[in-house]
C-alpha positions in Angstrom: 7.3 14.6 44.9 4.5 13.9 42.4 1.6 11.8 43.6 1.0 8.3 42.0 -2.7 7.5 41.5 -4.7 4.6 40.0 -6.6 5.4 36.8 -10.3 4.5 36.5 -11.0 1.7 34.0 -12.8 4.1 31.6 -9.7 6.4 31.5 -7.5 3.3 30.9 -9.6 2.2 28.0 -9.8 5.8 26.5 -6.0 6.2 26.6 -5.4 2.7 25.1 -7.9 3.3 22.3 -6.3 6.7 21.4 -2.7 5.4 21.3 -0.7 4.1 18.3 2.5 2.6 19.8 3.0 0.2 22.7 4.9 -2.8 23.9 4.0 -6.5 24.1 5.6 -8.4 26.9 5.7 -12.2 27.1 7.8 -15.2 28.1 9.8 -17.1 25.5 12.0 -20.2 25.7 14.9 -17.6 25.8 13.5 -15.6 28.6 11.2 -12.5 28.9 10.8 -10.4 25.7 9.4 -7.0 25.2 8.4 -6.2 21.6 7.7 -2.6 20.5 4.7 -2.4 18.1 2.2 -0.1 16.6 -1.4 -1.2 17.1 -5.1 -0.6 16.8 -8.0 -1.4 19.1 -11.1 -3.2 17.7 -13.9 -3.7 20.1 -12.0 -4.9 23.2 -9.1 -6.4 21.3 -5.6 -5.0 20.7 -4.5 -5.8 17.1 -0.9 -5.9 15.9 0.3 -6.7 12.4 3.2 -9.1 12.6 5.5 -11.4 10.7 4.5 -15.1 10.3 8.1 -16.0 11.4 8.7 -13.4 14.1 8.8 -13.7 17.9 5.1 -12.8 18.3 3.9 -15.4 15.8 6.1 -18.1 17.2 5.4 -17.6 20.9 2.4 -15.4 21.6 -0.4 -17.7 20.3 -2.2 -19.1 23.3 0.3 -17.5 25.7 -0.4 -15.0 28.5 0.6 -11.5 27.4 0.8 -8.0 28.7 0.5 -4.9 26.6 1.7 -1.5 27.8 1.2 2.0 26.4 2.4 5.2 28.2 3.1 8.9 27.8 5.6 10.9 29.9 6.2 14.6 30.2 9.7 14.9 31.6 9.5 18.6 32.1 6.5 18.6 34.4 7.1 15.2 36.0 3.8 13.8 34.9 2.5 10.9 32.8 0.5 7.8 32.7 0.8 4.1 31.9 -1.9 1.6 30.9 -1.4 -2.2 31.0 -3.7 -4.8 29.3 -3.5 -8.4 30.2 -4.9 -11.4 28.3 -4.1 -14.4 26.1 -2.7 -13.9 22.7 -4.2 -15.2 19.5 -2.1 -15.3 16.3 -4.2 -15.2 13.1 -2.3 -16.3 10.0 -4.9 -15.1 7.5 -6.7 -12.1 9.0 -9.9 -11.1 7.4 -13.1 -9.3 8.4 -15.3 -6.6 7.1 -15.1 -3.3 8.9 -11.8 -4.2 10.6 -9.1 -1.5 10.3 -6.1 -2.5 8.3 -3.1 -2.5 10.6 -0.3 -0.9 8.7 2.9 -1.9 10.6 5.7 0.7 10.8 8.4 -2.0 10.4 9.2 -3.4 6.9 9.0 -7.0 5.8 6.2 -9.5 5.6 3.6 -8.5 8.3 0.7 -10.7 7.0 -0.3 -12.1 10.4 -2.2 -10.5 13.2 -1.6 -10.8 16.9 -4.9 -10.2 18.8 -5.0 -9.6 22.5 -8.5 -9.4 24.0 -7.9 -8.0 27.4 -9.2 -9.6 30.5 -7.7 -7.0 32.8 -7.0 -3.3 32.1 -5.2 -1.2 34.7 -3.4 2.1 34.7 -1.5 4.6 36.8 -0.8 8.3 36.5 1.7 10.6 38.2 1.7 14.3 38.5 -0.4 17.0 40.2 -2.0 19.1 37.4 -2.9 16.0 35.3 -5.2 15.9 32.3 -4.8 12.9 30.1 -6.1 14.8 27.1 -3.3 17.3 27.4 -0.7 14.5 27.8 -1.7 12.9 24.5 0.9 14.2 22.1 -0.6 11.9 19.5 -4.2 11.5 18.5 -5.8 8.6 16.7 -8.7 9.5 14.5 -11.5 7.1 13.4 -11.4 6.1 9.8 
């Protein structure tokens, strides 16, 4: 049985910064929601391009949020998961020199940004011969 271990904060941040796709979790009047998103990290903030009329714009502003990113290797029974927690901020007219432009994968009007500055960053890994660099099937390069 593979061993479950806690990731060091620096490893959590490194994995989060190199990722491109994750999930935002939050409470809505209709119950819990999990929204898959592509994202970028700026300083200590997760940034997601979103629709001004979507679930994130309607319910995430000022709300407690979780953001999760992971990678799994089914063949070798190993992987990792990182969870960021904080309060969401929806920015209707995002601007800022030096900020990366978030290019959403989904179509439609994505002119707002959801920003989540984490107050807590935790992670876990499972598997014996584990190297988080080897488990990154995707790599984000700095622009």
